[in-house]
FIPA-449046 format. One record per residue (C-alpha): z, x, y. Coordinates in pm, whole numbers, plus 50000, padded with zeros to 5 digits. Example, Ala and Ser with C-alpha at 12.3 -4.5 7.8 and 13.67 -1.06 7.14 Angstrom:
2
507805123049550/507145136749894/
//
This chain:
691
805074664491521/802074677391286/804724681890987/806284647591059/802674629191040/801554648890740/804654639190567/804514602390668/800764603990516/801714620490204/804254597390140/802064567490227/799134582090006/801494583489723/803154551489768/799684533889775/798574552589451/801564541589262/801464507889404/797644504589273/798164524788985/801144503088834/799324470888951/796434481588714/798874488288454/800424455188496/797194437588471/796374457988154/799394450887998/799354412388100/795914407987966/797144430387651/800104404387616/797934375387666/795494387387406/798354394387160/799734357687219/796144344087137/795834365486833/798884350786670/797674316986720/794314324386537/793824317486185/793104344785922/793974374086153/795584393985855/792264396785633/790094401085951/792004429986080/793024448785788/789704470485868/791144483586178/793764513686141/797084502786247/796574462686251/799024456185954/801094423086087/804094415985943/804284384385708/806354356885814/807424323085652/808134303885969/806004316386298/803494338786371/804954374286497/803544399486772/801664428386632/803914456386539/802904478086868/804074448687073/807814454986995/810674462687221/808294448787508/805954480087532/802504475587550/799774497787400/798834509687725/801834526987824/802624540087474/798844555787504/799574569687852/803034582087743/801864595287418/799064618887614/801614629887831/804124640787539/801414654887333/800314676587647/803924686587732/804284697787386/801244720087373/802244737787713/805734745187582/805404750087237/807884780287251/810934757787351/813914749787140/813924725886862/816674706787048/814334693487292/811874677187045/815004654686952/814454636687289/810754629187232/809904595187180/808614580286892/805214583086796/802054560586889/802114528086678/798594536986590/799784568586403/800504570886023/804114582486113/804704555486343/803314530786048/805814547285804/808704544486082/807664502886149/808094498885770/811694507285777/812774486586081/814874458286011/814104422686017/816604414186306/814694438486525/811704412486598/813354392986819/811094381387129/813814371587345/814774405387448/810924415587484/810314386287740/813784392887914/812514429787970/809284419788072/810444395788339/813124418288495/810344445388516/808384426288706/811304411188951/812384448488996/809084462689064/809374463289477/812724472689437/811774504589273/808774510989464/810944511489803/813524529189650/811054555289564/809454558789901/812504576090085/813604596289768/810294611189761/810514618090162/813714637990124/811984655689853/809054666090015/811114676990338/813414697890113/810684713789953/808874722090307/812344739090418/812494758890112/808904771590142/808014807990310/807304810990677/804224832490680/801224812090642/797634825490660/795104803290884/793584787790580/796844778690438/797754753490718/796334724290520/799024696490508/801474694790163/800144662390081/796754673789970/798474694989657/798744684289325/802154663089266/803654672088930/803814641588710/800554626188832/798374644088604/798724615088343/797074591388565/793544600288488/794274614488100/792464642687961/791734641087593/790764671087398/788964653387114/787434624787275/786254626387628/784904592887684/786684572087945/787094532887943/786444507188234/790284507288310/790374547388335/787194546988553/788914522388763/791754542488790/789994572788896/787664555689111/790834539389298/792724575189331/789504591589462/788914563389696/792394565389835/792244603889861/789034602190096/790494574090301/793614594290373/791854626090429/789724606190671/793204597390857/794424632390839/791804648590991/791654623891275/795554626891330/795164664991311/792464666391568/794454641791816/797604664191774/796014695491810/793394694692093/792774730292118/791394730391761/789354699591822/787894718792115/787094750291919/785254728591654/783114714291893/782284749092055/781354760991697/779164733691658/777004742091972/777494780391903/775924775091556/773054755791684/772324780291951/772704809291706/771574796891381/770984830691239/774334845791304/776454846491008/779984846791187/779234813691378/778994792691046/781294814390828/783624785390745/780964763390635/779174788990412/782724792590237/783324755690216/779484752790050/780534781889816/783474758689685/781324728689615/779314749689338/775914745689496/774894780689299/775404763488995/772284757188748/772794718288763/772634697889062/775904680189187/774284645989168/773574653988812/777094668188757/778434638788934/776554610788762/777424625888415/781284633388477/781004593788624/779444579988329/781544602588059/780154582387779/779404595287421/775494598387410/775624620087088/772244617486853/772434620186503/771124655786529/774184665586723/776744649986458/774634669986207/774314701786378/778104699186490/779204698886159/777164730386051/774094714785856/770644720685896/768524698186061/764894686986122/763404658686344/759714647186211/757914623586423/755944599586189/753364576486335/752594543586158/748894530386079/749634503686407/750804528286634/754424527086605/756444564786636/759124566186403/762064596586401/762524609886022/765184630586038/766064654585772/768934678785626/766514703785482/766834719085135/763224727685107/763124744484728/764894712284614/763254692384333/765074660184415/765504641684735/766894610784855/765594587785152/768204568085317/767404537185508/769554517885747/769824481285795/769374455986101/770774468586411/771574501986295/770144536386285/770484568186055/773564575786275/775594551785998/774894576085707/776304604385878/779114587686098/782144594685874/781564633685892/781434654885595/783954639085368/782984604885381/779424603385486/776554595185206/774334619985403/776364650485353/777364642384990/773974641484880/772894674485056/776024689184900/774764680984545/771574699084595/769534668184748/767094674085031/768034645485257/765764618985477/766934596985711/764854570085784/764404550686115/762804517886166/760694509386447/762304489186731/764474514786962/764784501687308/762874533187401/759554518587262/758034548187105/754234539187071/750794558487067/749734533387345/752024540487631/750884507087826/751874484387542/753614453387641/756964441787559/755344409387385/753114432187148/755404457787095/758064433986972/755804413886740/756584424886406/758814410286130/760344426085784/756764426985657/755774456785922/759084474085800/758014471185456/754124475385466/753994501585761/757414517185833/758664528285490/754864540585382/754174562585680/757614579585614/757634580985215/753994597185262/755114621585510/758074629685264/755614633085003/753334659485240/756104678885348/757834681284974/754664689184813/753424718785056/757004732985036/756944734384671/753594747184682/755214776384903/758304781484710/757044778184364/753454785184367/753294791283955/754314758883888/752224732783664/753034701383826/752004715884206/749024734184086/747734699883925/748644682584287/751054658784090/754464645684233/756694676284199/759854661184306/762014630084242/762704606584518/765674582784556/766034556784808/769624547384894/769194516485128/771724487785303/771174454885392/767714447085543/766724483385447/767124472585059/764934440385119/762234461285300/762464485585007/762254461784733/759064442484938/757604480484981/757804485184615/756254449984504/753614451484765/752454487184659/752494476584302/750494446884388/748174467884582/747664495384295/749344521884522/751894549084421/755124545284572/756584576784448/760024564984406/762394572584124/765474550784165/766664524684399/770384521084523/770694491084701/773934483884906/774444447884980/770494441484995/769204412685221/766374388085050/768494357684949/770394340485214/770934301885121/774874309485042/775704317185408/778334303485651/777944275985928/777274298886221/774064314586012/772924276285943/773244268986317/771134300686391/768634291986119/768024257886267/767774269486633/765004297886527/763004271286315/763054244686602/762734267286893/760834296386767/757734292786955/759714288287253/762074316287219/759524339387101/758104338687438/761314341487650/763154363787423/760724389287236/763784407487094/767584411087080/769184442987274/771544451187559/768494454087837/769744480288100/771264513288086/774054499888293/775014471188031/774594497787749/777014523487941/779444490287963/779494482087615/780484520287535/783104521587782/784684484787675/784554495587330/786854525387418/789204499087621/789324478387296/790434510687094/793154517987386/794344483787386/794814469487031/795494433787122/792414429287301/790584449687037/792244427386767/791244396586963/787664405587005/787354418086628/788764386886508/786614364386717/783364387086605/784474382886272/784614342586296/780964345786388/779804361486069/782154337685856/785054357985839/783764394485763/786594421585799/783994448485913/785194473086162/782994456686416/784634473386689/784324506786561/780364500486509/780114492686879/781834526886978/779604549086769/777364569586992/773944550486820/774854523287108/774734546287419/773294541287754/770224557987688/768714540187384/770074517187115/768444499586788/767194464586862/765964437186613/762894416386725/762684379486718/759844380486416/762684398686236/765424370786306/762854345186262/761954360885919/765254359385791/765894321185902/762544312685709/764174330485412/767414313785436/765314276985494/763124283785163/766114298384944/763184323384826/762734360884911/759454354785071/757124375185315/756554362685699/755174327685751/752784328286004/752934293286105/749574284485998/747394281485645/744724299685819/746884328985928/748544328385595/745074331985407/743894362385614/746924383385559/747914366685149/744924351385053/746984322784989/748404289985224/752064303485144/753364336085175/753944356284881/757294346784698/758624381784620/761164372184391/758144360184130/756584396684146/759994413784047/758774421283695/756224447383869/759244471183946/759034498283740/762004520083855/765784514183786/767824495384051/771304497584096/772714468284324/776134471684483/777804441984643/780924437584848/783474408384726/784834408985110/781084406385261/780644375285436/777194385685592/775324389185260/777654373485003/777934388484639/776324353584506/773274364784702/773104402184553/773864384484207/770694363884247/768704397584300/770024407083962/769704377583793/766194373083889/765254407683759/766914406783449/765054373783382/761644395983391/762774413483084/761574445783203/763314456883527/766104479783442/768744466883721/772184472983706/775154453483912/778714464984077/781094449284309/783514467384540/786054454084768/784354459385055/783204439985378/779444442885476/779364475485727/781964493285475/779004507185281/777994529485580/780894527985878/783824531885640/785174564285427/784954549985076/785464575684804/784654553384537/781404540084686/780394576884699/781284587484369/779434558684239/776284562984446/776024603184362/776844591683956/773534569983999/771674597384181/772404621083922/771044599983657/767484611383795/766754644183638/764554669383864/761144673383720/761244704783500/759124734783604/756594749083387/754894781983447/751264781283451/749104808483244/745944817983428/744074815983039/745534780983028/743944769083396/740714785183324/740214771482995/741164736083140/738684740783433/735914746183163/736934712782994/736754696483323/733324709183417/732024701683049/732894665983081/731094663483434/
//
């Protein structure tokens, strides 16, 4: 009787698992299919999706077609699961004959091999009637498949049960349904390269764990009902363990069970469970740099107004040339290393002999400030002015302090170091908002007659002029300028507020990667918001600097400052809203127009624009160049690439890296000259004589 109950529970359990798994699978396929249908109706998707790997749509003269991965009625979800199972089988049985390789299914449509194979598919293969008929038949025959599977699986269980060996130990009397069933491993795929799970995969895992717990409860209850003697023994063991708590025999079984839970591990079970449950990518810039074998150094910089900044470094301490990389809005230093060794500007500069510094603006959700009790309103009360006049000066001065002290240590007999001059050359590579902040920093430093310590500026799609923009940005501009006083009190900054929603975004980014139709639809809609920019917005969402622990944010004042710049059609500093406030800060009733002071820029400037950039259009970068050239004193250059806005940092572009490195190499490091003791003594005598 016990065997019959065990087999019945096993069959029911696996049937419920299969039903729930296939139902979730079908829901995912349906969402994917509906997304594909909607995607075919959206205009301009070909140019928007070209930034995503594997998203090449076939040209047609009549009607829109499905994306390539939707051919033959197979969704990307099943391709993804099947590809993982095939890869795992291939890795476990690498020694099999080559004849078995002929039976393997075609590669995933996201691979290069599949893209080449799709290019050779004849045109008559793209018939949608076969796909729809196959999908309808699959749904119709689903109940039949499930009911046929139950008796076949039951017969297979009985045949396996009879073939098992008769002698069994006491601890091996567990029911057979608790064993792992072959073929079910792919229900929760284990990736070797990316261990992140999406929302759908978390649902699969959670449902499977829940079903196991429910059926385990019913199995134990049935086992106790069918075995009264064993139940009576368990009750007696409870009483004996309470009366003889120091007896090791009474609680031997429980000690054995507790040992299997791993309580002796250094980490707590709760911590391990929460980590394995979240399973998101929370790597930092330090993790990426050190994993690739590069040196790393973290430097905490405190601004004059109390904000704590993280200045990260790939140190080359004896180098006499350094480069400072500054990110843009809603970004961090992760953008400069996100493409690995081959495609990241930070690693390319280090390999060329530069001491690399990665700057981070204020504005992380973690809110690092010397005043631990600072309010949210006060913390987010900053604009681009503070980025340029507080953040960048603090980081540049820290770089100067570090380089001067290190070069004194490594080259003590150098004339420039002995005279406490700047013994190194520092170049800046910045993107978007970082470019506008760097320009503002240089100009304000020159106005205040302070050294900016920079030798060359390389500005990738810099902000500053924004009158040529799309309708969405125009609506945002009017909203901010009209409702600014009210919105600033309600929304001091823009970011994802809680750890749960940040974790959800990270997991959804993984789902968008697993389901290309859904990801393509989200990519297209996001590009519509920014005027059709074809940047890989989904790839940026999946980067680890948007994780559950922290993320870069943008304050309301920064957004309001950009709206003011767009309205005025001038590159101006922040307007505080009243003549009195502006007089206190600038000494004039209006904010400073930085374009009028471009003639103060005394270092070469290389401006780079993207022809496909819809966030900061090439016409606005050309305006920077035109104003600089009109001064007659600024050494400025201008270049354009076939890039969208995020391609400058988050995409692997060899031509951009070659151009950036060529501009950096134009700056020659300071020539070292040995100092003679007699010359130093004579110089000191002359200085004392003058005094």
